[in-house]
Every structure is written in structure tokens, then in C-alpha cells.
C-alpha positions as CSV (number, residue, x, y, z in Angstrom):
1,M,129.6,135.6,194.1
2,I,128.0,132.9,196.7
3,L,126.0,134.3,199.3
4,I,125.4,132.3,202.6
5,R,122.8,133.6,204.9
6,R,123.6,132.2,208.4
7,E,120.4,131.2,210.7
8,G,120.8,133.9,213.1
9,F,120.9,136.4,209.9
10,V,117.5,135.1,208.6
11,S,116.1,135.0,211.9
12,A,117.1,138.7,212.5
13,V,115.6,139.9,209.0
14,G,112.3,138.0,209.9
15,E,112.4,139.8,213.5
16,G,112.8,143.1,212.0
17,I,110.2,142.6,209.4
18,L,107.7,141.7,212.4
19,W,108.8,144.5,214.5
20,Y,107.9,147.0,211.6
21,A,104.6,145.1,210.7
22,S,103.4,145.4,214.5
23,Q,104.1,149.1,214.9
24,Q,100.9,150.1,216.8
25,E,101.1,154.0,216.2
26,H,100.7,153.3,212.4
27,E,97.5,152.0,210.5
28,P,97.9,148.2,209.9
29,E,98.2,148.9,206.2
30,A,100.8,151.5,206.7
31,A,102.9,149.1,209.3
32,E,102.7,146.5,206.4
33,L,104.1,148.9,204.0
34,L,106.8,149.8,206.4
35,A,107.8,146.3,206.9
36,K,108.1,145.8,203.0
37,R,110.4,148.8,202.6
38,F,112.4,147.4,205.4
39,A,112.7,144.3,203.8
40,A,113.5,145.8,200.2
41,A,116.3,148.3,202.3
42,V,117.8,144.8,203.6
43,D,117.8,143.0,200.2
44,L,119.2,146.4,198.4
45,T,122.2,146.4,201.1
46,I,122.8,142.7,200.5
47,E,123.1,143.3,196.5
48,K,125.6,146.0,197.3
49,I,127.6,143.6,199.6
50,S,127.6,141.2,197.0
51,R,128.7,143.5,194.3
52,R,131.4,145.2,196.4
53,P,132.1,142.9,199.4
54,E,135.4,144.5,200.4
55,S,133.3,148.1,200.7
56,G,132.4,147.2,204.2
57,V,133.7,148.6,207.4
58,I,136.2,146.3,208.9
59,W,135.1,145.6,212.4
60,K,137.7,145.5,215.1
61,H,136.3,143.2,217.5
62,R,136.2,140.1,215.2
63,P,139.2,139.6,212.6
64,G,137.6,139.0,209.2
65,Y,134.3,140.5,209.8
66,R,132.6,143.6,208.0
67,F,129.7,145.5,208.4
68,V,127.6,147.9,206.1
69,L,124.7,150.3,207.1
70,V,121.1,148.9,205.6
71,K,119.9,151.5,203.0
72,K,118.3,154.5,204.4
73,P,116.2,155.3,206.3
74,F,117.0,152.1,208.0
75,D,120.6,152.8,208.5
76,R,120.5,152.1,212.0
77,W,120.4,148.8,211.4
78,L,123.9,146.7,210.5
79,V,124.4,144.1,208.4
80,F,127.5,141.9,209.5
81,Y,129.2,139.5,206.9
82,R,132.7,138.0,206.3
83,R,134.5,136.3,203.2
84,P,135.6,132.7,204.2
85,T,136.5,132.3,200.5
86,P,137.4,134.8,197.6
87,V,134.0,134.0,195.7
88,T,132.0,133.5,199.0
89,V,130.2,136.2,201.4
90,E,128.7,134.9,204.5
91,L,125.9,136.9,206.0
92,V,126.0,136.4,209.7
93,D,123.7,138.8,211.4
94,L,121.5,142.1,211.1
95,I,121.6,144.2,214.4
96,R,120.2,147.5,215.4
97,G,123.4,149.8,215.9
98,E,122.2,150.6,219.6
99,R,122.7,147.1,220.8
100,D,126.0,146.0,222.7
101,L,127.6,144.7,219.6
102,P,131.0,143.2,220.7
103,H,129.0,140.4,222.5
104,R,126.6,140.0,219.8
105,V,128.1,139.2,216.7
106,G,129.6,136.0,215.8
């Protein structure tokens, strides 16, 4: 499976890592560990998508798009992707689920 990471997806992952790393209620070492755990959970989710791209939930707001929850405990985050060809998965965005999704993805 060929994985393509759109710029928006890469930026969103970086922003998520920085957000977890900057959490002031944690000690700096704990916040850094949390950020690393988030990055690892996103990586595991991408592996799942690449193994079983049809397992994602079809997103009714944009034909051809699917989403998967990031591995727990980061399952408030959603990875949006599409399959432009049978052997390609394009990672489109990573978004916290409480956002106004129909206006954000794409």
C-alpha cells in the first residue's frame, strides 16, 4: 500500500504533538512523554489504515472519504483519508472530533 500524507495531515500531527508537549498541568517530562504517546498512537492508527483501508467509517459529508479514530486514549482525534487508487491511501487530515468537521476536511 502506498501512503500519501497531505501537507494538512502532516501539519495537524505536528500541531497535536506540540499541543500535548506544552500542557502546563504536567511536568515537562510528563508532557513530553504524553506527546510521544500521541505520536505513537497516530502511527499505529496509520498502520491499521494501511493494512485494512476499507475498515474506516464512510464519511457522508464528502464522497470517497473515510475516517478512523486514533488509538486510545487519543480516540477523540480522527484521521481522515481517501483511496484515490486501489493501492494508494491518501491521509488527508487529523482533527479533534469536537470541531465543526463538515467545514474543515477536504
